Structure formats: structure tokens, C-alpha cells
PyMOL Python script that loads the backbone (N, CA, C, O; Angstrom):
from pymol import cmd

cmd.read_pdbstr("""\
ATOM      1  N   UNK A   1     -12.829  14.277   0.401  1.00  0.00           N
ATOM      2  CA  UNK A   1     -12.343  13.123   0.650  1.00  0.00           C
ATOM      3  C   UNK A   1     -12.497  11.906   1.305  1.00  0.00           C
ATOM      4  O   UNK A   1     -13.182  12.116   2.306  1.00  0.00           O
ATOM      5  N   UNK A   2     -12.235  10.912   1.232  1.00  0.00           N
ATOM      6  CA  UNK A   2     -12.407   9.350   2.046  1.00  0.00           C
ATOM      7  C   UNK A   2     -11.080   9.066   2.567  1.00  0.00           C
ATOM      8  O   UNK A   2     -10.113   8.880   1.828  1.00  0.00           O
ATOM      9  N   UNK A   3     -11.019   9.026   4.033  1.00  0.00           N
ATOM     10  CA  UNK A   3     -10.139   8.353   5.066  1.00  0.00           C
ATOM     11  C   UNK A   3      -9.098   6.981   4.096  1.00  0.00           C
ATOM     12  O   UNK A   3      -9.541   6.036   3.444  1.00  0.00           O
ATOM     13  N   UNK A   4      -7.714   7.353   4.338  1.00  0.00           N
ATOM     14  CA  UNK A   4      -7.792   6.146   3.807  1.00  0.00           C
ATOM     15  C   UNK A   4      -7.625   5.067   4.365  1.00  0.00           C
ATOM     16  O   UNK A   4      -8.219   5.042   5.443  1.00  0.00           O
ATOM     17  N   UNK A   5      -7.096   4.165   4.137  1.00  0.00           N
ATOM     18  CA  UNK A   5      -6.835   2.300   5.094  1.00  0.00           C
ATOM     19  C   UNK A   5      -6.138   2.081   3.860  1.00  0.00           C
ATOM     20  O   UNK A   5      -6.300   2.365   2.673  1.00  0.00           O
ATOM     21  N   UNK A   6      -4.573   0.939   5.198  1.00  0.00           N
ATOM     22  CA  UNK A   6      -3.907   0.428   4.282  1.00  0.00           C
ATOM     23  C   UNK A   6      -4.154  -1.213   4.065  1.00  0.00           C
ATOM     24  O   UNK A   6      -4.357  -1.965   5.018  1.00  0.00           O
ATOM     25  N   UNK A   7      -4.120  -1.532   3.070  1.00  0.00           N
ATOM     26  CA  UNK A   7      -4.183  -2.871   3.753  1.00  0.00           C
ATOM     27  C   UNK A   7      -2.800  -4.071   3.955  1.00  0.00           C
ATOM     28  O   UNK A   7      -1.735  -4.094   3.338  1.00  0.00           O
ATOM     29  N   UNK A   8      -3.363  -5.131   5.200  1.00  0.00           N
ATOM     30  CA  UNK A   8      -2.932  -5.287   6.319  1.00  0.00           C
ATOM     31  C   UNK A   8      -1.017  -6.772   5.881  1.00  0.00           C
ATOM     32  O   UNK A   8      -0.002  -7.260   6.379  1.00  0.00           O
ATOM     33  N   UNK A   9      -2.005  -6.689   4.448  1.00  0.00           N
ATOM     34  CA  UNK A   9      -0.651  -7.785   3.359  1.00  0.00           C
ATOM     35  C   UNK A   9       0.223  -6.600   2.886  1.00  0.00           C
ATOM     36  O   UNK A   9       1.058  -6.001   3.564  1.00  0.00           O
ATOM     37  N   UNK A  10      -0.112  -6.379   1.637  1.00  0.00           N
ATOM     38  CA  UNK A  10       0.148  -5.650   0.605  1.00  0.00           C
ATOM     39  C   UNK A  10       0.915  -3.945   1.307  1.00  0.00           C
ATOM     40  O   UNK A  10       1.947  -3.333   1.028  1.00  0.00           O
ATOM     41  N   UNK A  11       0.232  -3.790   1.899  1.00  0.00           N
ATOM     42  CA  UNK A  11       0.805  -2.138   1.894  1.00  0.00           C
ATOM     43  C   UNK A  11       0.086  -1.869   1.501  1.00  0.00           C
ATOM     44  O   UNK A  11      -0.075  -2.938   2.090  1.00  0.00           O
ATOM     45  N   UNK A  12      -1.472  -1.177   0.583  1.00  0.00           N
ATOM     46  CA  UNK A  12      -1.340  -0.296  -0.497  1.00  0.00           C
ATOM     47  C   UNK A  12      -2.246   0.663  -0.243  1.00  0.00           C
ATOM     48  O   UNK A  12      -2.810   0.105   0.698  1.00  0.00           O
ATOM     49  N   UNK A  13      -2.757   1.582  -0.357  1.00  0.00           N
ATOM     50  CA  UNK A  13      -3.426   2.751   0.503  1.00  0.00           C
ATOM     51  C   UNK A  13      -4.737   2.189  -0.385  1.00  0.00           C
ATOM     52  O   UNK A  13      -4.492   1.603  -1.440  1.00  0.00           O
ATOM     53  N   UNK A  14      -5.933   2.343  -0.017  1.00  0.00           N
ATOM     54  CA  UNK A  14      -7.053   2.576  -0.783  1.00  0.00           C
ATOM     55  C   UNK A  14      -8.352   2.780   0.395  1.00  0.00           C
ATOM     56  O   UNK A  14      -8.207   2.573   1.600  1.00  0.00           O
ATOM     57  N   UNK A  15      -9.839   3.304  -0.372  1.00  0.00           N
ATOM     58  CA  UNK A  15     -10.225   3.712   0.454  1.00  0.00           C
ATOM     59  C   UNK A  15     -11.054   2.820   1.057  1.00  0.00           C
ATOM     60  O   UNK A  15     -11.314   3.157   2.212  1.00  0.00           O
ATOM     61  N   UNK A  16     -11.532   1.875   0.729  1.00  0.00           N
ATOM     62  CA  UNK A  16     -11.734   0.857   1.090  1.00  0.00           C
ATOM     63  C   UNK A  16     -11.803  -0.344   1.691  1.00  0.00           C
ATOM     64  O   UNK A  16     -10.856  -0.943   1.181  1.00  0.00           O
ATOM     65  N   UNK A  17     -12.537  -1.385   2.767  1.00  0.00           N
ATOM     66  CA  UNK A  17     -12.387  -1.796   3.624  1.00  0.00           C
ATOM     67  C   UNK A  17     -11.552  -3.375   3.329  1.00  0.00           C
ATOM     68  O   UNK A  17     -11.211  -4.185   4.191  1.00  0.00           O
ATOM     69  N   UNK A  18     -11.394  -3.464   2.036  1.00  0.00           N
ATOM     70  CA  UNK A  18     -10.791  -4.616   1.850  1.00  0.00           C
ATOM     71  C   UNK A  18      -9.624  -4.651   0.753  1.00  0.00           C
ATOM     72  O   UNK A  18      -9.818  -3.717  -0.025  1.00  0.00           O
ATOM     73  N   UNK A  19      -8.852  -5.148   0.517  1.00  0.00           N
ATOM     74  CA  UNK A  19      -7.570  -4.519  -0.562  1.00  0.00           C
ATOM     75  C   UNK A  19      -7.880  -4.596  -1.836  1.00  0.00           C
ATOM     76  O   UNK A  19      -7.332  -5.679  -2.037  1.00  0.00           O
ATOM     77  N   UNK A  20      -8.446  -4.230  -3.146  1.00  0.00           N
ATOM     78  CA  UNK A  20      -8.560  -4.098  -4.132  1.00  0.00           C
ATOM     79  C   UNK A  20      -7.209  -5.594  -4.503  1.00  0.00           C
ATOM     80  O   UNK A  20      -7.297  -6.441  -5.392  1.00  0.00           O
ATOM     81  N   UNK A  21      -6.410  -5.482  -3.759  1.00  0.00           N
ATOM     82  CA  UNK A  21      -5.163  -6.245  -5.336  1.00  0.00           C
ATOM     83  C   UNK A  21      -5.055  -7.844  -3.946  1.00  0.00           C
ATOM     84  O   UNK A  21      -4.259  -8.754  -4.180  1.00  0.00           O
ATOM     85  N   UNK A  22      -5.708  -7.874  -3.006  1.00  0.00           N
ATOM     86  CA  UNK A  22      -5.248  -8.551  -2.420  1.00  0.00           C
ATOM     87  C   UNK A  22      -5.636  -9.483  -1.775  1.00  0.00           C
ATOM     88  O   UNK A  22      -5.174 -10.572  -1.434  1.00  0.00           O
ATOM     89  N   UNK A  23      -7.417  -8.426  -1.510  1.00  0.00           N
ATOM     90  CA  UNK A  23      -8.509  -8.998  -0.749  1.00  0.00           C
ATOM     91  C   UNK A  23      -8.757  -9.392   0.807  1.00  0.00           C
ATOM     92  O   UNK A  23      -9.654  -9.878   1.495  1.00  0.00           O
ATOM     93  N   UNK A  24      -7.132  -8.782   0.992  1.00  0.00           N
ATOM     94  CA  UNK A  24      -7.340  -8.874   2.889  1.00  0.00           C
ATOM     95  C   UNK A  24      -7.944  -7.107   3.559  1.00  0.00           C
ATOM     96  O   UNK A  24      -7.961  -6.068   2.899  1.00  0.00           O
ATOM     97  N   UNK A  25      -8.399  -7.289   5.099  1.00  0.00           N
ATOM     98  CA  UNK A  25      -8.764  -6.496   5.340  1.00  0.00           C
ATOM     99  C   UNK A  25      -8.034  -5.139   5.163  1.00  0.00           C
ATOM    100  O   UNK A  25      -7.070  -5.464   4.470  1.00  0.00           O
ATOM    101  N   UNK A  26      -7.954  -4.033   5.351  1.00  0.00           N
ATOM    102  CA  UNK A  26      -7.813  -3.067   5.823  1.00  0.00           C
ATOM    103  C   UNK A  26      -7.719  -2.377   7.237  1.00  0.00           C
ATOM    104  O   UNK A  26      -8.528  -2.674   8.116  1.00  0.00           O
ATOM    105  N   UNK A  27      -6.686  -1.420   7.451  1.00  0.00           N
ATOM    106  CA  UNK A  27      -6.568  -1.047   8.863  1.00  0.00           C
ATOM    107  C   UNK A  27      -6.318   0.350   8.970  1.00  0.00           C
ATOM    108  O   UNK A  27      -5.297   0.756   8.416  1.00  0.00           O
ATOM    109  N   UNK A  28      -6.884   0.992   9.438  1.00  0.00           N
ATOM    110  CA  UNK A  28      -6.854   2.887   9.425  1.00  0.00           C
ATOM    111  C   UNK A  28      -5.918   3.699  10.110  1.00  0.00           C
ATOM    112  O   UNK A  28      -5.925   4.917  10.287  1.00  0.00           O
ATOM    113  N   UNK A  29      -4.944   2.654  10.540  1.00  0.00           N
ATOM    114  CA  UNK A  29      -4.110   2.957  11.794  1.00  0.00           C
ATOM    115  C   UNK A  29      -2.381   2.420  10.327  1.00  0.00           C
ATOM    116  O   UNK A  29      -1.969   1.318   9.964  1.00  0.00           O
ATOM    117  N   UNK A  30      -2.056   3.449  10.066  1.00  0.00           N
ATOM    118  CA  UNK A  30      -0.623   3.015   9.194  1.00  0.00           C
ATOM    119  C   UNK A  30       0.016   4.564   9.268  1.00  0.00           C
ATOM    120  O   UNK A  30      -0.466   5.592   9.744  1.00  0.00           O
ATOM    121  N   UNK A  31       1.167   4.337   8.669  1.00  0.00           N
ATOM    122  CA  UNK A  31       1.703   5.333   8.399  1.00  0.00           C
ATOM    123  C   UNK A  31       3.058   5.287   7.756  1.00  0.00           C
ATOM    124  O   UNK A  31       3.656   4.212   7.792  1.00  0.00           O
ATOM    125  N   UNK A  32       3.752   6.569   7.031  1.00  0.00           N
ATOM    126  CA  UNK A  32       4.541   7.205   5.935  1.00  0.00           C
ATOM    127  C   UNK A  32       3.500   6.976   4.594  1.00  0.00           C
ATOM    128  O   UNK A  32       2.380   6.478   4.709  1.00  0.00           O
ATOM    129  N   UNK A  33       3.928   7.310   3.659  1.00  0.00           N
ATOM    130  CA  UNK A  33       3.293   7.078   2.716  1.00  0.00           C
ATOM    131  C   UNK A  33       4.046   6.903   1.479  1.00  0.00           C
ATOM    132  O   UNK A  33       4.426   8.073   1.518  1.00  0.00           O
ATOM    133  N   UNK A  34       4.570   6.479   0.459  1.00  0.00           N
ATOM    134  CA  UNK A  34       5.426   6.224  -0.746  1.00  0.00           C
ATOM    135  C   UNK A  34       5.254   5.691  -1.526  1.00  0.00           C
ATOM    136  O   UNK A  34       4.766   4.563  -1.470  1.00  0.00           O
ATOM    137  N   UNK A  35       5.635   6.372  -2.740  1.00  0.00           N
ATOM    138  CA  UNK A  35       4.225   6.310  -4.265  1.00  0.00           C
ATOM    139  C   UNK A  35       5.602   5.669  -5.070  1.00  0.00           C
ATOM    140  O   UNK A  35       6.806   5.921  -5.018  1.00  0.00           O
ATOM    141  N   UNK A  36       4.628   4.554  -5.958  1.00  0.00           N
ATOM    142  CA  UNK A  36       5.661   3.815  -6.479  1.00  0.00           C
ATOM    143  C   UNK A  36       4.447   3.852  -7.900  1.00  0.00           C
ATOM    144  O   UNK A  36       3.249   3.651  -8.098  1.00  0.00           O
ATOM    145  N   UNK A  37       6.204   4.413  -8.963  1.00  0.00           N
ATOM    146  CA  UNK A  37       5.586   4.949 -10.385  1.00  0.00           C
ATOM    147  C   UNK A  37       5.222   3.629 -11.522  1.00  0.00           C
ATOM    148  O   UNK A  37       4.272   3.183 -12.165  1.00  0.00           O
ATOM    149  N   UNK A  38       7.259   3.262 -11.168  1.00  0.00           N
ATOM    150  CA  UNK A  38       7.406   2.103 -12.107  1.00  0.00           C
ATOM    151  C   UNK A  38       8.167   1.218 -11.402  1.00  0.00           C
ATOM    152  O   UNK A  38       9.364   1.423 -11.599  1.00  0.00           O
ATOM    153  N   UNK A  39       7.939   0.303 -10.649  1.00  0.00           N
ATOM    154  CA  UNK A  39       8.184  -0.842  -9.686  1.00  0.00           C
ATOM    155  C   UNK A  39       9.472  -1.456 -10.177  1.00  0.00           C
ATOM    156  O   UNK A  39      10.418  -1.690  -9.426  1.00  0.00           O
ATOM    157  N   UNK A  40       9.465  -1.761 -11.758  1.00  0.00           N
ATOM    158  CA  UNK A  40      10.374  -2.774 -12.062  1.00  0.00           C
ATOM    159  C   UNK A  40      12.327  -2.131 -12.450  1.00  0.00           C
ATOM    160  O   UNK A  40      13.392  -2.591 -12.861  1.00  0.00           O
ATOM    161  N   UNK A  41      11.499  -0.302 -11.770  1.00  0.00           N
ATOM    162  CA  UNK A  41      13.096   0.290 -12.263  1.00  0.00           C
ATOM    163  C   UNK A  41      13.237   0.844 -11.160  1.00  0.00           C
ATOM    164  O   UNK A  41      14.258   1.490 -10.922  1.00  0.00           O
ATOM    165  N   UNK A  42      12.043   0.677 -10.075  1.00  0.00           N
ATOM    166  CA  UNK A  42      12.584   0.915  -8.071  1.00  0.00           C
ATOM    167  C   UNK A  42      12.929   0.012  -7.739  1.00  0.00           C
ATOM    168  O   UNK A  42      12.449  -1.119  -7.813  1.00  0.00           O
ATOM    169  N   UNK A  43      14.442   0.648  -7.029  1.00  0.00           N
ATOM    170  CA  UNK A  43      15.085   0.129  -6.165  1.00  0.00           C
ATOM    171  C   UNK A  43      14.616  -0.545  -4.840  1.00  0.00           C
ATOM    172  O   UNK A  43      14.819  -1.678  -4.405  1.00  0.00           O
ATOM    173  N   UNK A  44      13.831   0.659  -4.272  1.00  0.00           N
ATOM    174  CA  UNK A  44      12.571   0.695  -2.709  1.00  0.00           C
ATOM    175  C   UNK A  44      11.339  -0.179  -2.782  1.00  0.00           C
ATOM    176  O   UNK A  44      10.868  -0.825  -1.845  1.00  0.00           O
ATOM    177  N   UNK A  45      10.875  -0.110  -4.033  1.00  0.00           N
ATOM    178  CA  UNK A  45      10.235  -1.158  -4.280  1.00  0.00           C
ATOM    179  C   UNK A  45      10.384  -2.824  -4.360  1.00  0.00           C
ATOM    180  O   UNK A  45       9.507  -3.606  -3.994  1.00  0.00           O
ATOM    181  N   UNK A  46      11.747  -3.216  -4.943  1.00  0.00           N
ATOM    182  CA  UNK A  46      12.440  -4.254  -4.985  1.00  0.00           C
ATOM    183  C   UNK A  46      12.603  -4.826  -4.186  1.00  0.00           C
ATOM    184  O   UNK A  46      12.670  -6.054  -4.150  1.00  0.00           O
ATOM    185  N   UNK A  47      12.785  -3.540  -2.729  1.00  0.00           N
ATOM    186  CA  UNK A  47      13.254  -3.945  -0.930  1.00  0.00           C
ATOM    187  C   UNK A  47      12.319  -4.534  -0.513  1.00  0.00           C
ATOM    188  O   UNK A  47      12.293  -5.506   0.241  1.00  0.00           O
ATOM    189  N   UNK A  48      11.202  -3.769  -1.156  1.00  0.00           N
ATOM    190  CA  UNK A  48       9.931  -4.226  -0.307  1.00  0.00           C
ATOM    191  C   UNK A  48       8.101  -4.612  -0.703  1.00  0.00           C
ATOM    192  O   UNK A  48       6.909  -4.584  -0.397  1.00  0.00           O
ATOM    193  N   UNK A  49       9.417  -5.031  -1.827  1.00  0.00           N
ATOM    194  CA  UNK A  49       8.328  -6.700  -2.623  1.00  0.00           C
ATOM    195  C   UNK A  49       6.864  -6.054  -2.979  1.00  0.00           C
ATOM    196  O   UNK A  49       5.776  -6.615  -2.844  1.00  0.00           O
ATOM    197  N   UNK A  50       7.228  -4.127  -3.691  1.00  0.00           N
ATOM    198  CA  UNK A  50       6.161  -3.729  -4.434  1.00  0.00           C
ATOM    199  C   UNK A  50       6.396  -4.649  -6.016  1.00  0.00           C
ATOM    200  O   UNK A  50       7.465  -4.995  -6.519  1.00  0.00           O
ATOM    201  N   UNK A  51       4.787  -4.900  -6.604  1.00  0.00           N
ATOM    202  CA  UNK A  51       5.531  -5.609  -8.163  1.00  0.00           C
ATOM    203  C   UNK A  51       4.506  -4.313  -9.116  1.00  0.00           C
ATOM    204  O   UNK A  51       4.625  -3.828 -10.241  1.00  0.00           O
ATOM    205  N   UNK A  52       3.195  -4.051  -7.624  1.00  0.00           N
ATOM    206  CA  UNK A  52       1.992  -2.814  -8.549  1.00  0.00           C
ATOM    207  C   UNK A  52       2.464  -1.293  -8.669  1.00  0.00           C
ATOM    208  O   UNK A  52       3.101  -1.166  -7.623  1.00  0.00           O
ATOM    209  N   UNK A  53       2.506  -0.460  -9.117  1.00  0.00           N
ATOM    210  CA  UNK A  53       2.553   1.315  -9.200  1.00  0.00           C
ATOM    211  C   UNK A  53       1.219   1.656  -8.014  1.00  0.00           C
ATOM    212  O   UNK A  53       0.305   0.835  -7.934  1.00  0.00           O
ATOM    213  N   UNK A  54       1.207   2.717  -7.269  1.00  0.00           N
ATOM    214  CA  UNK A  54       0.310   3.215  -6.058  1.00  0.00           C
ATOM    215  C   UNK A  54       1.123   3.755  -5.444  1.00  0.00           C
ATOM    216  O   UNK A  54       2.338   3.923  -5.547  1.00  0.00           O
ATOM    217  N   UNK A  55      -0.010   4.164  -4.443  1.00  0.00           N
ATOM    218  CA  UNK A  55       0.501   4.620  -3.437  1.00  0.00           C
ATOM    219  C   UNK A  55       0.363   3.583  -1.947  1.00  0.00           C
ATOM    220  O   UNK A  55      -0.730   3.419  -1.404  1.00  0.00           O
ATOM    221  N   UNK A  56       1.315   3.110  -1.559  1.00  0.00           N
ATOM    222  CA  UNK A  56       1.529   2.409  -0.658  1.00  0.00           C
ATOM    223  C   UNK A  56       2.044   3.071   1.450  1.00  0.00           C
ATOM    224  O   UNK A  56       2.539   4.159   1.745  1.00  0.00           O
ATOM    225  N   UNK A  57       1.636   1.832   2.506  1.00  0.00           N
ATOM    226  CA  UNK A  57       2.247   2.829   2.990  1.00  0.00           C
ATOM    227  C   UNK A  57       3.276   2.098   4.034  1.00  0.00           C
ATOM    228  O   UNK A  57       3.000   1.017   4.555  1.00  0.00           O
ATOM    229  N   UNK A  58       4.492   2.809   4.280  1.00  0.00           N
ATOM    230  CA  UNK A  58       5.511   1.636   5.189  1.00  0.00           C
ATOM    231  C   UNK A  58       5.050   1.746   6.402  1.00  0.00           C
ATOM    232  O   UNK A  58       5.859   2.581   6.807  1.00  0.00           O
ATOM    233  N   UNK A  59       4.383   1.546   7.274  1.00  0.00           N
ATOM    234  CA  UNK A  59       4.179   1.210   8.350  1.00  0.00           C
ATOM    235  C   UNK A  59       2.864   0.741   8.555  1.00  0.00           C
ATOM    236  O   UNK A  59       2.133   1.388   9.304  1.00  0.00           O
ATOM    237  N   UNK A  60       2.464  -0.243   8.028  1.00  0.00           N
ATOM    238  CA  UNK A  60       0.691  -0.439   8.837  1.00  0.00           C
ATOM    239  C   UNK A  60       0.426  -0.950  10.554  1.00  0.00           C
ATOM    240  O   UNK A  60       1.566  -1.136  10.979  1.00  0.00           O
ATOM    241  N   UNK A  61      -0.149  -1.121  11.206  1.00  0.00           N
ATOM    242  CA  UNK A  61      -0.809  -1.911  12.897  1.00  0.00           C
ATOM    243  C   UNK A  61      -2.170  -2.722  12.234  1.00  0.00           C
ATOM    244  O   UNK A  61      -2.912  -3.380  12.964  1.00  0.00           O
TER     245      UNK A  61
END
""", "prot")
cmd.dss("prot")
cmd.show_as("cartoon", "prot")
cmd.util.cbc("prot")
cmd.orient("prot")
């Protein structure tokens, strides 16, 4: 399995060097994982402005 990178803008976790959602460069330096299944019903997703389901990093450097 490839190492996951986190988008510096939207925090999406991906294997790519560029985020597939917002085309921002990704970073290998990140911490914490949150998995959002249904952003419209998730209070956490609303607080951190996530609108698409997926795996996200909590902190990206």
C-alpha cells in the first residue's frame, strides 16, 4: 500500500501528489484521521467544512 498524503487545503487523504478534489499540492506531514460517511448529517464535518465523504487528516503541515 502506498503512503497517504494529505491535501494542504481540504485535508483529504490521497495517494497522489495533487489533491483530486481541489488540485492543491499534498503533504506527507499530517496527523489524525477522520472518516466522514455522510457530511450532511455529521456535526464534525460541518465544523471543519467538509462537504464530500472520505478520509481526512485532522492536522496538515
